[in-house]
Every structure is written in C-alpha cells, then in structure tokens.
C-alpha positions as a Markdown table, in Angstrom:
| # | Residue | x | y | z |
|---|---|---|---|---|
| 1 | Unk | -13.1 | -17.3 | -9.6 |
| 2 | Unk | -11.0 | -15.6 | -6.9 |
| 3 | Unk | -12.3 | -12.2 | -5.9 |
| 4 | Unk | -10.3 | -9.1 | -5.1 |
| 5 | Unk | -11.2 | -5.6 | -3.7 |
| 6 | Unk | -10.3 | -2.6 | -5.8 |
| 7 | Unk | -8.0 | -0.3 | -3.9 |
| 8 | Unk | -9.5 | 2.7 | -5.7 |
| 9 | Unk | -13.2 | 2.2 | -5.2 |
| 10 | Unk | -13.5 | -0.9 | -2.8 |
| 11 | Unk | -15.7 | -2.8 | -5.4 |
| 12 | Unk | -15.1 | -6.5 | -5.5 |
| 13 | Unk | -14.0 | -8.0 | -8.8 |
| 14 | Unk | -12.8 | -11.4 | -10.0 |
| 15 | Unk | -9.8 | -12.7 | -11.9 |
| 16 | Unk | -9.6 | -16.1 | -13.5 |
| 17 | Unk | -7.5 | -18.6 | -11.6 |
| 18 | Unk | -5.7 | -19.4 | -14.8 |
| 19 | Unk | -4.4 | -15.9 | -15.0 |
| 20 | Unk | -3.2 | -16.0 | -11.3 |
| 21 | Unk | -1.5 | -19.3 | -11.9 |
| 22 | Unk | 0.3 | -17.9 | -15.0 |
| 23 | Unk | 1.8 | -15.0 | -13.0 |
| 24 | Unk | 2.9 | -16.2 | -9.6 |
| 25 | Unk | 3.0 | -13.5 | -6.9 |
| 26 | Unk | 0.6 | -11.2 | -8.8 |
| 27 | Unk | -2.1 | -9.6 | -6.6 |
| 28 | Unk | -4.6 | -7.6 | -8.7 |
| 29 | Unk | -5.3 | -4.3 | -7.0 |
| 30 | Unk | -7.7 | -2.5 | -9.3 |
| 31 | Unk | -11.0 | -3.2 | -11.0 |
| 32 | Unk | -11.4 | -2.8 | -14.7 |
| 33 | Unk | -12.7 | 0.7 | -14.4 |
| 34 | Unk | -9.8 | 1.9 | -12.3 |
| 35 | Unk | -7.1 | -0.2 | -13.9 |
| 36 | Unk | -4.0 | 1.9 | -15.0 |
| 37 | Unk | -3.8 | -0.4 | -18.0 |
| 38 | Unk | -0.5 | -2.0 | -16.7 |
| 39 | Unk | 0.9 | -5.0 | -18.5 |
| 40 | Unk | 0.6 | -8.2 | -16.6 |
| 41 | Unk | 3.8 | -9.2 | -14.7 |
| 42 | Unk | 6.0 | -11.7 | -16.4 |
| 43 | Unk | 6.9 | -15.1 | -14.9 |
| 44 | Unk | 9.4 | -15.0 | -12.1 |
| 45 | Unk | 8.8 | -11.3 | -11.4 |
| 46 | Unk | 10.8 | -10.0 | -14.4 |
| 47 | Unk | 9.8 | -6.7 | -15.9 |
| 48 | Unk | 11.9 | -6.5 | -19.0 |
| 49 | Unk | 11.2 | -3.3 | -21.0 |
| 50 | Unk | 9.4 | -1.6 | -18.1 |
| 51 | Unk | 10.2 | 2.0 | -17.6 |
| 52 | Unk | 11.6 | 3.4 | -14.4 |
| 53 | Unk | 11.5 | 7.0 | -13.1 |
| 54 | Unk | 8.4 | 8.0 | -15.1 |
| 55 | Unk | 6.5 | 6.8 | -18.2 |
| 56 | Unk | 4.3 | 3.8 | -18.1 |
| 57 | Unk | 3.5 | 2.3 | -14.7 |
| 58 | Unk | 5.1 | -1.0 | -13.9 |
| 59 | Unk | 3.6 | -4.3 | -12.7 |
| 60 | Unk | 4.1 | -6.2 | -9.5 |
| 61 | Unk | 7.6 | -7.6 | -8.9 |
| 62 | Unk | 8.4 | -9.0 | -5.3 |
| 63 | Unk | 12.0 | -7.9 | -5.3 |
| 64 | Unk | 14.1 | -8.2 | -2.1 |
| 65 | Unk | 14.9 | -4.9 | -0.4 |
| 66 | Unk | 18.4 | -5.1 | -1.8 |
| 67 | Unk | 16.9 | -5.6 | -5.3 |
| 68 | Unk | 14.7 | -2.6 | -4.9 |
| 69 | Unk | 17.6 | -0.4 | -3.9 |
| 70 | Unk | 19.6 | -1.6 | -6.9 |
| 71 | Unk | 16.8 | -1.2 | -9.4 |
| 72 | Unk | 15.3 | 2.2 | -8.4 |
| 73 | Unk | 16.7 | 5.6 | -7.8 |
| 74 | Unk | 13.8 | 8.0 | -8.5 |
| 75 | Unk | 11.2 | 9.6 | -6.3 |
| 76 | Unk | 11.1 | 11.5 | -3.0 |
| 77 | Unk | 14.1 | 10.8 | -0.7 |
| 78 | Unk | 12.5 | 11.9 | 2.6 |
| 79 | Unk | 9.3 | 10.8 | 4.2 |
| 80 | Unk | 7.4 | 7.8 | 5.3 |
| 81 | Unk | 6.2 | 5.2 | 2.8 |
| 82 | Unk | 3.7 | 2.4 | 3.3 |
| 83 | Unk | 2.1 | -0.4 | 1.4 |
| 84 | Unk | -0.2 | -3.4 | 2.1 |
| 85 | Unk | -1.8 | -6.2 | 0.2 |
| 86 | Unk | -3.6 | -9.5 | 0.4 |
| 87 | Unk | -3.1 | -12.5 | -1.9 |
| 88 | Unk | -5.8 | -13.3 | -2.8 |
| 89 | Unk | -8.1 | -10.6 | -1.4 |
| 90 | Unk | -9.3 | -11.6 | 1.1 |
| 91 | Unk | -6.5 | -14.0 | 2.0 |
| 92 | Unk | -3.0 | -14.0 | 3.4 |
| 93 | Unk | -1.4 | -10.6 | 3.4 |
| 94 | Unk | 1.3 | -8.3 | 4.6 |
| 95 | Unk | 2.1 | -4.6 | 5.3 |
| 96 | Unk | 5.3 | -2.6 | 5.2 |
| 97 | Unk | 6.4 | 0.9 | 6.4 |
| 98 | Unk | 9.6 | 2.7 | 6.1 |
| 99 | Unk | 10.7 | 6.2 | 7.3 |
| 100 | Unk | 13.6 | 7.8 | 5.4 |
| 101 | Unk | 15.5 | 11.0 | 5.6 |
| 102 | Unk | 17.7 | 12.1 | 2.7 |
| 103 | Unk | 17.7 | 8.6 | 1.4 |
| 104 | Unk | 18.7 | 7.0 | 4.7 |
| 105 | Unk | 16.4 | 4.6 | 6.5 |
| 106 | Unk | 15.5 | 5.9 | 10.0 |
| 107 | Unk | 13.2 | 3.0 | 10.8 |
| 108 | Unk | 11.2 | 0.3 | 9.1 |
| 109 | Unk | 8.7 | -2.4 | 10.1 |
| 110 | Unk | 6.7 | -5.1 | 8.3 |
| 111 | Unk | 4.2 | -7.8 | 9.2 |
| 112 | Unk | 2.0 | -10.6 | 8.1 |
| 113 | Unk | -1.6 | -11.7 | 8.6 |
| 114 | Unk | -3.0 | -15.2 | 7.7 |
| 115 | Unk | -6.4 | -13.8 | 6.9 |
| 116 | Unk | -6.9 | -10.2 | 5.9 |
| 117 | Unk | -7.8 | -7.8 | 3.0 |
| 118 | Unk | -5.9 | -5.3 | 1.0 |
| 119 | Unk | -7.5 | -2.4 | 2.7 |
| 120 | Unk | -6.8 | -3.7 | 6.2 |
| 121 | Unk | -3.2 | -4.1 | 5.3 |
| 122 | Unk | -3.0 | -0.6 | 3.8 |
| 123 | Unk | -4.5 | 0.9 | 7.0 |
| 124 | Unk | -2.3 | -1.2 | 9.2 |
| 125 | Unk | 0.8 | 0.0 | 7.3 |
| 126 | Unk | -0.2 | 3.6 | 7.9 |
| 127 | Unk | -0.8 | 3.0 | 11.6 |
| 128 | Unk | 2.6 | 1.4 | 11.9 |
| 129 | Unk | 4.2 | 4.3 | 10.0 |
| 130 | Unk | 2.8 | 7.0 | 12.2 |
| 131 | Unk | 3.8 | 5.0 | 15.3 |
| 132 | Unk | 7.4 | 5.0 | 14.0 |
| 133 | Unk | 7.6 | 8.8 | 14.4 |
| 134 | Unk | 7.5 | 11.0 | 17.4 |
| 135 | Unk | 4.4 | 13.3 | 17.8 |
| 136 | Unk | 6.5 | 16.4 | 16.9 |
| 137 | Unk | 7.7 | 14.9 | 13.7 |
| 138 | Unk | 7.3 | 16.9 | 10.4 |
| 139 | Unk | 7.0 | 14.1 | 7.8 |
| 140 | Unk | 5.0 | 13.5 | 4.7 |
| 141 | Unk | 3.5 | 10.0 | 4.9 |
| 142 | Unk | 3.0 | 8.4 | 1.4 |
| 143 | Unk | 0.5 | 5.7 | 0.6 |
| 144 | Unk | -0.6 | 4.4 | -2.8 |
| 145 | Unk | -4.1 | 3.9 | -1.5 |
| 146 | Unk | -6.3 | 6.8 | -2.4 |
| 147 | Unk | -9.0 | 5.2 | -0.4 |
| 148 | Unk | -7.0 | 5.5 | 2.8 |
| 149 | Unk | -6.1 | 9.1 | 2.1 |
| 150 | Unk | -9.7 | 10.1 | 1.5 |
| 151 | Unk | -10.9 | 8.1 | 4.4 |
| 152 | Unk | -8.6 | 9.9 | 6.9 |
| 153 | Unk | -8.5 | 13.4 | 5.4 |
| 154 | Unk | -12.2 | 13.7 | 4.2 |
| 155 | Unk | -14.6 | 11.1 | 5.4 |
| 156 | Unk | -13.7 | 9.8 | 8.9 |
| 157 | Unk | -14.1 | 13.3 | 10.6 |
| 158 | Unk | -17.7 | 13.4 | 9.2 |
| 159 | Unk | -18.4 | 9.8 | 10.3 |
| 160 | Unk | -17.1 | 10.7 | 13.8 |
| 161 | Unk | -19.4 | 13.7 | 14.0 |
| 162 | Unk | -22.3 | 11.5 | 13.1 |
| 163 | Unk | -21.5 | 8.9 | 15.8 |
| 164 | Unk | -19.4 | 6.8 | 13.5 |
| 165 | Unk | -22.2 | 6.2 | 11.0 |
| 166 | Unk | -22.5 | 6.8 | 7.3 |
| 167 | Unk | -25.6 | 6.9 | 5.1 |
| 168 | Unk | -24.4 | 4.2 | 2.8 |
| 169 | Unk | -24.1 | 1.5 | 5.5 |
| 170 | Unk | -21.3 | -0.1 | 7.5 |
| 171 | Unk | -17.9 | 1.6 | 7.9 |
| 172 | Unk | -15.5 | -1.1 | 7.0 |
| 173 | Unk | -12.4 | -1.7 | 9.2 |
| 174 | Unk | -13.8 | 0.9 | 11.7 |
| 175 | Unk | -11.3 | 0.0 | 14.5 |
| 176 | Unk | -8.4 | 0.6 | 12.2 |
| 177 | Unk | -9.9 | 3.8 | 10.9 |
| 178 | Unk | -10.3 | 5.2 | 14.4 |
| 179 | Unk | -6.8 | 4.2 | 15.4 |
| 180 | Unk | -5.2 | 5.8 | 12.3 |
| 181 | Unk | -7.3 | 9.0 | 12.7 |
| 182 | Unk | -6.1 | 9.4 | 16.3 |
| 183 | Unk | -2.5 | 8.9 | 15.3 |
| 184 | Unk | -2.8 | 11.3 | 12.4 |
| 185 | Unk | -4.3 | 14.0 | 14.6 |
| 186 | Unk | -1.6 | 13.4 | 17.3 |
| 187 | Unk | 1.1 | 14.3 | 14.7 |
| 188 | Unk | -0.3 | 17.7 | 13.4 |
| 189 | Unk | 2.9 | 18.5 | 11.5 |
| 190 | Unk | 2.7 | 15.3 | 9.4 |
| 191 | Unk | 0.7 | 15.1 | 6.1 |
| 192 | Unk | -0.9 | 12.1 | 4.4 |
| 193 | Unk | -0.3 | 12.0 | 0.7 |
| 194 | Unk | -1.1 | 9.7 | -2.2 |
| 195 | Unk | 1.8 | 8.4 | -4.4 |
| 196 | Unk | 1.3 | 6.3 | -7.5 |
| 197 | Unk | 2.0 | 2.6 | -7.2 |
| 198 | Unk | 4.7 | 0.9 | -9.2 |
| 199 | Unk | 5.7 | 4.1 | -11.0 |
| 200 | Unk | 9.4 | 3.9 | -10.2 |
| 201 | Unk | 9.5 | 5.6 | -6.8 |
| 202 | Unk | 12.3 | 4.0 | -4.9 |
| 203 | Unk | 10.8 | 4.1 | -1.4 |
| 204 | Unk | 7.3 | 3.2 | -2.5 |
| 205 | Unk | 8.8 | 0.1 | -4.1 |
| 206 | Unk | 10.7 | -0.5 | -0.9 |
| 207 | Unk | 7.5 | -0.4 | 1.2 |
| 208 | Unk | 5.9 | -2.8 | -1.3 |
| 209 | Unk | 8.9 | -5.1 | -0.8 |
| 210 | Unk | 8.4 | -5.0 | 2.9 |
| 211 | Unk | 4.7 | -5.8 | 2.5 |
| 212 | Unk | 5.4 | -8.9 | 0.4 |
| 213 | Unk | 8.3 | -10.1 | 2.4 |
| 214 | Unk | 6.2 | -12.9 | 3.8 |
| 215 | Unk | 6.2 | -14.4 | 0.3 |
| 216 | Unk | 10.0 | -14.7 | 0.1 |
| 217 | Unk | 12.7 | -16.4 | 2.0 |
| 218 | Unk | 15.0 | -13.3 | 1.9 |
| 219 | Unk | 14.0 | -9.9 | 3.2 |
C-alpha cells in the first residue's frame, strides 16, 4: 500500500490504494494517532456540508485561487501563509507561499518537484516565504506544519550547538533546515506560527491552492 509521512510526528503510515482511487487529489497528512478525524473528501473535491470559519475541520479540496477567495472569508488578513505536500508521500509534490497585508496580496510564489516529500515541501514553502520579505519586515509567518515550527524554534538551535547532530539519529532535510533557520534569524521581527489546516482560514487555503497548483490546469 502507498505510504505517507505524518506531518505531526513524521511517522510513516499506509493508506489503501482503493481509498486513494476513490478520492482523487486526496493526500493523507496525518497518521491514525494524530488524525483530526476529518471526513474523507468527496469525489471531485466537493465538500458539501463542511463548515467554514470554525467548527469541524474540512478535508482537502484543490480549488483554484479564485475558488478559494470565493469560498473563504475567515482568518487572519495580514501575514505570510505557506503550505506544501507530496502525492503520494514520497512522490510528486508542490509548495506555495503568499504574503498579504490587510487582505491584499503583496507577493506569492509556488513550485513543483517531481520527487519529494511532504516535509521537504513544507520547509521549501517557508524558505520561499521568508525570501519574499525584506530583512526588516515585521510579519507573522503561518504554517500548518507543527513539525516545521518546532524544528526551527526549538530543535534546530540545539542541533547546531551540537555540530548539527541529534541523539536519535539523522536530521532529515538538513540542508533545508539550515537554510530556513538562517532566513528566520535574518528577519528578527518576523515570527513563525502554526495555523490549523483546512479550518476555514482564507489565506491558509490560498497557500494550499498554490501548493497543489501543479495538479490543475488553472491556477
């Protein structure tokens, strides 16, 4: 069965191919232990009955950017927002980053990799987001990857002091971690903050749409 990497704990888990075939475009992000108990996405990306702006988290869609803006209005209106994923994991993937001020897009970027992982795309999205902003910017950077937030704000400085080593073994995606840590430090007025995935936040959904743009014909 296809395997995926949990974005919460990095543990690999499997999903039956029949389930993936039933829900095209679905990329499982969490293992059973960390699943937010979301309903599986419906065929064609429809989310009838899903709640926006609070309540029960919603499943993956793959809306266009225009579709996201039409469907969502809630959440922070200023900041940078990022997302990344691989389908399957590892497999093809994409990343997206958008910087907005008072609901207006200041800058955005997205990209694609033919062979990658969820975590590599999440880290890449954050790197690109920090590169969008000048070093004197005062911006909250949002990601729905707790792993990335903890890596940069808690663990990486300790790994660095220990010669980029950790007791539990290899540091995955070390080159990306080093690059992101340097960018984070170079923008001391910026903060890195976790935001819940698929909970109706407009610009988080927008970043998700950028990250999955490679799967669509229309941006």
